[in-house]
C-alpha positions as CSV (number, residue, x, y, z in Angstrom):
1,M,15.4,58.8,-33.7
2,K,13.3,60.4,-31.0
3,T,13.9,63.9,-29.9
4,N,14.9,63.8,-26.2
5,Q,12.3,65.7,-24.2
6,F,15.1,66.8,-21.8
7,G,17.3,68.4,-24.5
8,K,20.7,67.6,-25.9
9,K,22.2,66.6,-22.6
10,G,19.3,64.4,-21.6
11,W,18.0,63.9,-18.1
12,T,20.3,64.6,-15.2
13,P,19.8,64.6,-11.4
14,Y,20.0,68.5,-11.5
15,R,16.2,68.2,-12.2
16,I,15.5,66.6,-8.8
17,G,14.2,69.1,-6.3
18,N,14.0,68.8,-2.5
19,L,12.9,65.2,-1.6
20,K,12.4,65.8,2.1
21,G,9.4,63.7,3.3
22,K,9.8,61.2,0.5
23,T,10.8,57.6,0.9
24,F,12.5,55.3,-1.6
25,V,13.0,51.6,-1.3
26,I,15.9,50.2,-3.4
27,T,17.2,46.7,-3.9
28,G,20.9,46.1,-4.4
29,T,22.6,49.2,-3.0
30,T,26.0,48.1,-1.8
31,S,27.7,49.0,-5.1
32,G,27.2,50.1,-8.6
33,T,24.1,52.0,-9.8
34,G,22.1,51.1,-6.6
35,F,24.7,52.8,-4.5
36,E,24.9,55.9,-6.7
37,A,21.1,56.2,-6.8
38,S,20.9,56.0,-3.1
39,K,23.6,58.6,-2.6
40,I,21.9,61.1,-5.0
41,L,18.5,60.6,-3.4
42,L,19.9,61.0,0.1
43,S,21.8,64.2,-1.0
44,K,18.4,65.6,-2.0
45,G,16.9,65.0,1.5
46,A,15.0,61.7,0.8
47,K,14.7,58.7,3.2
48,V,16.2,55.6,1.6
49,V,15.5,52.0,2.7
50,M,18.0,49.6,1.2
51,L,17.2,45.9,0.7
52,N,20.5,43.9,0.4
53,R,21.5,40.3,0.6
54,N,24.7,41.0,2.5
55,A,24.0,42.6,5.9
56,K,27.7,43.3,6.6
57,K,28.1,45.1,3.3
58,S,24.9,47.2,4.1
59,I,26.6,48.4,7.3
60,H,29.7,49.5,5.3
61,T,27.5,51.1,2.7
62,I,25.7,53.2,5.3
63,S,29.0,54.2,6.9
64,A,30.4,55.3,3.5
65,L,27.3,57.3,2.7
66,K,27.3,59.0,6.2
67,Q,31.0,59.8,5.8
68,E,30.3,61.5,2.5
69,L,26.9,63.1,3.2
70,G,26.9,63.6,7.0
71,D,25.4,61.7,9.9
72,T,21.9,63.3,9.5
73,I,21.0,61.4,6.4
74,D,17.9,59.1,6.8
75,V,19.1,55.7,5.6
76,T,18.3,52.2,6.9
77,A,19.0,48.7,5.6
78,I,16.9,45.5,5.7
79,Q,18.4,42.1,4.9
80,M,16.8,40.4,1.9
81,D,17.9,37.7,-0.4
82,L,16.1,37.9,-3.7
83,S,16.9,34.3,-4.5
84,E,14.7,33.1,-1.6
85,Q,11.0,33.8,-1.6
86,A,10.8,33.4,2.2
87,S,13.4,36.1,2.6
88,V,11.6,38.4,0.2
89,K,8.3,37.9,2.1
90,Q,10.0,38.5,5.4
91,A,11.7,41.7,4.2
92,A,8.4,43.0,2.7
93,E,6.7,42.4,6.0
94,I,9.4,44.5,7.8
95,V,9.2,47.3,5.2
96,N,5.4,47.4,5.6
97,K,5.6,47.6,9.4
98,S,8.5,50.1,9.6
99,I,7.6,52.8,7.1
100,S,4.4,54.7,6.3
101,R,5.0,55.5,2.7
102,I,6.8,54.4,-0.5
103,D,7.2,57.1,-3.1
104,A,9.1,54.7,-5.4
105,L,10.2,51.1,-5.2
106,I,13.4,50.8,-7.4
107,C,14.1,47.1,-8.4
108,N,17.7,47.5,-9.2
109,A,19.5,44.4,-7.9
110,A,20.5,41.7,-10.3
111,I,22.8,38.8,-11.1
112,A,24.1,38.3,-14.6
113,Q,25.8,35.7,-16.9
114,V,25.9,32.9,-14.3
115,P,28.4,30.5,-15.9
116,E,26.8,27.2,-14.8
117,R,23.1,26.6,-14.5
118,K,22.1,26.9,-10.8
119,L,18.7,26.7,-9.2
120,T,17.3,28.8,-6.3
121,N,15.9,27.1,-3.1
122,D,12.5,27.6,-4.7
123,G,13.6,25.5,-7.7
124,W,13.9,28.3,-10.4
125,E,16.9,29.0,-12.6
126,S,19.0,31.4,-10.6
127,Q,18.8,34.5,-12.9
128,M,15.1,34.2,-13.4
129,G,14.7,33.5,-9.6
130,V,16.6,36.6,-8.5
131,N,16.0,39.1,-11.2
132,Y,12.4,38.3,-12.0
133,Y,10.5,36.2,-9.4
134,G,12.2,37.9,-6.4
135,H,11.2,41.3,-7.6
136,F,7.7,40.1,-8.7
137,T,6.9,39.0,-5.2
138,L,8.5,42.1,-3.6
139,Q,6.4,44.4,-5.9
140,A,3.2,42.6,-5.1
141,L,3.7,42.6,-1.3
142,L,4.7,46.3,-1.2
143,F,2.0,47.3,-3.8
144,P,-0.7,48.3,-1.2
145,L,1.7,50.7,0.5
146,I,2.9,52.1,-2.8
147,E,-0.7,52.6,-3.9
148,K,-1.6,54.3,-0.6
149,S,1.4,56.6,-1.2
150,K,0.5,57.2,-4.9
151,G,4.0,56.0,-5.6
152,R,5.9,54.3,-8.4
153,I,7.4,51.0,-9.3
154,V,10.6,51.2,-11.3
155,T,12.2,48.2,-12.8
156,V,15.8,48.3,-13.9
157,G,16.0,46.1,-17.0
158,S,18.8,45.7,-19.5
159,M,19.4,45.9,-23.2
160,G,20.0,42.2,-22.7
161,Y,16.2,41.8,-23.1
162,N,16.9,42.1,-26.9
163,M,19.5,39.3,-27.0
164,G,19.1,35.6,-26.5
165,I,15.8,34.0,-27.5
166,K,13.7,37.2,-27.3
167,T,10.7,35.5,-25.7
168,I,9.8,33.4,-22.6
169,K,10.7,29.8,-22.9
170,F,7.5,28.5,-21.2
171,N,8.2,24.9,-22.1
172,D,11.5,24.9,-20.3
173,L,11.6,28.0,-18.1
174,D,14.4,26.7,-15.8
175,W,16.7,25.7,-18.7
176,D,16.9,22.0,-18.0
177,N,18.1,21.8,-21.6
178,D,20.4,24.1,-23.6
179,Y,21.4,26.4,-20.8
180,T,23.6,29.3,-21.7
181,P,24.5,32.2,-19.3
182,N,23.4,34.8,-21.8
183,N,20.1,33.3,-22.9
184,A,19.0,32.7,-19.3
185,Y,20.0,36.3,-18.3
186,S,18.3,37.8,-21.3
187,Q,15.1,35.9,-20.5
188,S,15.1,37.1,-16.9
189,K,15.6,40.7,-18.0
190,L,12.9,40.4,-20.7
191,A,10.5,39.0,-18.1
192,Q,11.2,42.0,-15.8
193,I,10.5,44.5,-18.5
194,M,7.4,42.6,-19.8
195,S,5.9,42.5,-16.4
196,I,6.1,46.3,-16.1
197,Y,4.1,46.8,-19.2
198,E,1.7,44.1,-18.2
199,L,1.3,45.8,-14.8
200,Q,0.4,49.0,-16.6
201,N,-2.3,47.1,-18.6
202,R,-3.7,45.6,-15.4
203,L,-3.7,49.0,-13.6
204,E,-5.5,50.5,-16.6
205,K,-8.1,47.8,-16.7
206,A,-8.7,48.2,-12.9
207,G,-9.0,52.0,-13.4
208,N,-6.2,52.4,-10.9
209,T,-4.3,55.7,-11.5
210,N,-2.6,55.8,-8.1
211,V,0.5,53.7,-9.1
212,K,2.8,54.4,-11.9
213,A,5.1,51.8,-13.4
214,Y,8.3,52.4,-15.4
215,A,10.9,50.3,-17.2
216,C,14.5,51.6,-17.7
217,H,18.0,50.3,-18.0
218,P,21.5,51.6,-17.1
219,G,23.2,51.1,-20.5
220,A,26.8,49.8,-20.3
221,S,27.9,50.9,-16.9
222,R,31.0,50.1,-15.0
223,T,29.6,48.1,-12.1
224,S,30.5,44.9,-10.3
225,L,27.6,43.0,-11.8
226,I,29.7,40.9,-14.3
227,K,32.6,40.6,-11.8
228,T,30.3,39.2,-9.2
229,S,28.5,36.5,-11.1
230,G,29.9,36.3,-14.6
231,S,32.3,33.8,-16.1
232,L,36.0,34.5,-16.6
233,F,35.4,35.0,-20.3
234,M,32.6,37.6,-19.7
235,R,34.8,39.4,-17.2
236,F,37.5,39.6,-19.8
237,M,35.1,40.8,-22.4
238,F,33.8,43.5,-20.1
239,F,37.3,44.6,-19.3
240,V,38.1,44.9,-23.1
241,M,34.9,47.0,-23.6
242,K,35.7,49.3,-20.7
243,P,36.5,52.3,-22.9
244,L,33.0,52.1,-24.4
245,T,31.2,52.1,-21.1
246,Q,30.1,54.9,-18.7
247,S,30.3,55.4,-14.9
248,A,28.0,53.7,-12.4
249,E,26.8,57.2,-11.5
250,R,25.6,57.9,-15.0
251,G,24.1,54.4,-15.1
252,A,21.9,55.4,-12.1
253,Y,20.3,58.3,-14.0
254,P,17.5,56.3,-15.7
255,Q,16.2,54.8,-12.5
256,L,16.5,58.1,-10.7
257,M,14.5,59.8,-13.5
258,C,11.8,57.1,-13.4
259,A,11.6,57.5,-9.6
260,T,11.4,61.3,-9.4
261,E,10.5,63.0,-12.7
262,E,7.0,64.3,-13.2
263,N,5.0,63.7,-16.4
264,L,6.9,60.8,-17.8
265,N,5.2,58.5,-20.3
266,Q,4.9,55.1,-18.7
267,K,4.7,53.4,-22.1
268,E,8.2,54.4,-23.0
269,F,11.5,52.6,-22.2
270,Y,14.2,54.8,-20.6
271,G,18.0,54.7,-20.8
272,P,21.0,56.1,-22.5
273,T,20.1,57.2,-26.1
274,G,23.7,57.2,-27.6
275,R,25.6,54.4,-29.4
276,S,23.6,51.1,-29.1
277,N,21.9,52.6,-26.1
278,W,25.0,51.8,-24.1
279,V,25.9,55.4,-23.2
280,G,24.8,58.9,-23.9
281,P,22.1,61.4,-22.9
282,V,19.3,59.7,-20.8
283,G,15.8,59.7,-22.2
284,P,13.1,57.5,-23.9
285,H,14.2,55.3,-26.7
286,K,12.9,52.5,-28.9
287,I,11.8,49.2,-27.4
288,E,11.4,46.1,-29.6
289,P,7.8,44.8,-30.1
290,H,8.6,41.4,-28.5
291,A,9.0,43.1,-25.1
292,K,5.4,44.3,-25.3
293,D,3.8,41.1,-26.6
294,E,0.6,41.1,-24.6
295,V,-0.2,37.4,-25.1
296,V,3.2,36.4,-23.7
297,S,3.2,38.9,-20.9
298,K,-0.2,38.0,-19.7
299,K,0.7,34.3,-19.7
300,L,3.9,35.1,-17.8
301,W,2.1,37.1,-15.2
302,D,-0.6,34.4,-14.6
303,L,2.2,31.8,-14.3
304,S,4.2,34.0,-11.9
305,E,1.3,34.3,-9.5
306,I,1.0,30.5,-9.5
307,E,4.7,29.9,-9.2
308,T,5.2,32.4,-6.3
309,G,1.8,31.9,-4.7
310,V,1.5,35.6,-4.5
311,K,-1.5,37.4,-5.9
312,W,-1.6,41.1,-6.7
313,N,-4.4,43.0,-5.1
314,F,-5.6,45.7,-7.6
């Protein structure tokens, strides 16, 4: 087992200094880890731009944050539906026009365990479309501003990457056959994580040291994720497992660490280091070799640029 570089208690937000002048763009902030991450960043003086599907919920979220932290916090919301590429492209355009820097883009939003196979408007299996392709396009379109800001891209994966088929099902990416909620979710999370390590490889090849890319996960956190998109059975399972889980606030620590902590090793995978990596002190921990398979991740990246029609500009 690795020794945690942050000591026995692991990384906590106490390590974050004054963030005045810094800007963070976060997807999925109306509840759960995204909400908690936003709250902590705002409490440290940062500007937060929230990208959420539900505009009404964004208004309530801003109101709740101002009630808790005061009216002077610098927080705005832009409507964006990750399941629609047109919406992602439009939101990215607004972000690029409305702010002058991005210190970190935190790709936090997700759907999970969708009971019946669904396709997005763009024709992709819904979990792959939202969790992976939506964020792939967003990252690519905001990349020039992140690069100019010498910023970071943080992907919030899941230990689900190590469940399911443990590879990318290139011959049936949209699960026309043998769909199961867990396999499709696991593939989408594996794709997210793989693309971060592939991004690191491409940045390295291009000699680009301006952008840092990190992969992390929240462990087993009490959020509305399963309640929102999961089946009745999955919701029941999560309810039964509740005593083994941690708060959404603690679940936000890994993404906050990757967005703010200096001198982190990009090659690591960050999350809780306790039992099954569900809970416990936050730090780097083991990632299985299939998540760093360079042949698969290169193939996935090249395919993603074709599927989305978006090319990264390194």
